Backbone as numpy.savetxt, mean C-alpha at the origin, in Angstrom:
# Nx Ny Nz CAx CAy CAz Cx Cy Cz
6.55 -27.73 -11.10 5.71 -26.53 -11.10 6.59 -25.28 -11.10
6.27 -24.26 -11.94 7.12 -23.07 -12.01 7.00 -22.21 -10.75
8.00 -21.35 -10.61 8.00 -20.44 -9.46 6.86 -19.42 -9.59
6.38 -18.93 -8.43 5.36 -17.88 -8.43 6.02 -16.56 -8.81
5.39 -15.81 -9.70 5.93 -14.50 -10.08 5.33 -13.43 -9.18
6.17 -12.46 -8.80 5.71 -11.31 -8.04 5.04 -10.34 -8.99
3.89 -9.81 -8.61 3.19 -8.82 -9.41 3.96 -7.50 -9.34
4.39 -7.01 -10.50 5.23 -5.81 -10.56 4.58 -4.56 -10.02
3.30 -4.36 -10.33 2.61 -3.16 -9.85 2.42 -3.19 -8.34
2.16 -4.36 -7.79 2.00 -4.49 -6.34 3.33 -4.31 -5.62
4.41 -4.76 -6.26 5.75 -4.64 -5.69 6.11 -3.17 -5.47
5.65 -2.30 -6.39 5.95 -0.87 -6.29 5.06 -0.17 -5.26
3.90 -0.71 -4.98 2.93 -0.03 -4.12 2.93 -0.47 -2.65
3.43 -1.67 -2.37 3.37 -2.20 -1.01 4.73 -2.63 -0.51
4.94 -2.47 0.80 6.16 -2.94 1.46 5.76 -3.75 2.68
6.53 -4.78 2.99 6.26 -5.58 4.18 6.97 -4.97 5.38
6.31 -4.96 6.52 6.92 -4.48 7.75 7.65 -5.65 8.42
8.39 -5.36 9.47 9.15 -6.39 10.18 8.22 -7.43 10.80
7.01 -7.00 11.19 6.07 -7.92 11.82 5.22 -8.68 10.80
5.46 -8.41 9.48 4.75 -9.15 8.44 3.51 -8.47 7.90
3.21 -7.28 8.38 2.06 -6.54 7.85 2.47 -5.83 6.57
1.48 -5.29 5.84 1.77 -4.59 4.59 1.49 -3.10 4.73
2.48 -2.28 4.31 2.33 -0.83 4.33 1.85 -0.38 2.96
1.06 0.70 2.94 0.57 1.27 1.68 0.53 2.79 1.80
0.47 3.45 0.65 0.30 4.90 0.61 -1.20 5.20 0.59
-1.58 6.38 1.05 -2.98 6.77 1.03 -3.34 7.41 -0.32
-4.58 7.27 -0.71 -5.06 7.83 -1.97 -5.48 9.29 -1.79
-5.77 9.98 -2.90 -6.28 11.36 -2.93 -5.26 12.40 -2.51
-3.97 12.13 -2.64 -2.96 13.08 -2.21 -2.21 13.71 -3.37
-2.60 13.43 -4.61 -1.78 13.87 -5.75 -2.23 15.17 -6.39
-3.52 15.45 -6.46 -3.96 16.70 -7.09 -5.26 17.20 -6.45
-5.70 18.38 -6.88 -6.84 19.11 -6.30 -6.62 19.25 -4.78
-5.45 19.82 -4.44 -5.09 19.95 -3.04 -5.55 21.27 -2.42
-6.03 22.20 -3.26 -6.40 23.52 -2.73 -7.62 23.46 -1.84
-8.54 22.56 -2.12 -9.75 22.49 -1.30 -9.61 21.59 -0.07
-8.48 20.90 0.04 -8.25 20.04 1.21 -7.50 20.84 2.27
-7.92 20.69 3.52 -7.26 21.48 4.57 -5.90 20.89 4.94
-5.10 21.67 5.69 -3.73 21.28 6.02 -3.65 19.94 6.73
-4.53 19.77 7.69 -4.52 18.55 8.49 -4.76 17.32 7.62
-5.72 17.44 6.70 -6.06 16.32 5.81 -4.89 15.98 4.89
-4.26 17.01 4.31 -3.12 16.80 3.42 -1.94 16.18 4.16
-1.72 16.64 5.38 -0.62 16.11 6.20 -0.84 14.62 6.50
-2.07 14.27 6.82 -2.38 12.87 7.12 -2.37 11.99 5.88
-2.65 12.55 4.71 -2.59 11.78 3.47 -1.15 11.42 3.10
-0.20 12.20 3.59 1.21 11.93 3.31 1.76 10.76 4.09
1.11 10.39 5.16 1.58 9.28 6.01 1.20 7.94 5.40
1.92 6.91 5.80 1.60 5.56 5.31 0.53 4.94 6.20
-0.14 3.95 5.64 -1.17 3.23 6.39 -0.92 1.74 6.21
-1.59 0.94 6.99 -1.49 -0.51 6.86 -2.65 -1.04 6.03
-2.39 -2.10 5.31 -3.43 -2.74 4.50 -4.43 -3.38 5.45
-5.71 -3.20 5.18 -6.77 -3.74 6.02 -6.77 -5.27 5.96
-7.23 -5.89 7.02 -7.23 -7.35 7.11 -8.10 -7.99 6.03
-9.14 -7.28 5.57 -10.02 -7.83 4.54 -9.32 -7.92 3.18
-8.29 -7.11 2.94 -7.56 -7.13 1.68 -6.19 -7.79 1.79
-5.77 -8.12 3.00 -4.42 -8.62 3.23 -4.11 -9.89 2.45
-5.02 -10.86 2.47 -4.79 -12.14 1.81 -4.64 -11.97 0.30
-5.49 -11.13 -0.28 -5.49 -10.89 -1.72 -4.17 -10.25 -2.17
-3.71 -9.25 -1.41 -2.48 -8.56 -1.78 -1.26 -9.43 -1.50
-1.30 -10.21 -0.44 -0.19 -11.12 -0.13 0.03 -12.14 -1.23
-1.03 -12.53 -1.90 -0.92 -13.47 -3.02 -0.17 -12.87 -4.20
-0.25 -11.54 -4.33 0.46 -10.86 -5.42 1.95 -10.71 -5.11
2.31 -10.86 -3.84 3.70 -10.66 -3.41 4.26 -11.92 -2.73
4.40 -13.02 -3.46 4.83 -14.26 -2.81 6.27 -14.25 -2.35
7.14 -13.46 -3.00 8.56 -13.50 -2.69 9.02 -12.39 -1.76
8.09 -11.60 -1.24 8.48 -10.52 -0.32 8.43 -10.98 1.12
């Protein structure tokens, strides 16, 4: 059986933490920033963890990480 390939787009978007969780960037931070307040923009810049409901699906895309 051939080796599992890592999904290239997922590789660029997610990183594994030391405890095995997945880090992700938040959406809505790239444009139309004038109507968003400072606090919202600041929080969009921070990373978040992948929710448990999506964890299994995304982990399947990243078998070698």
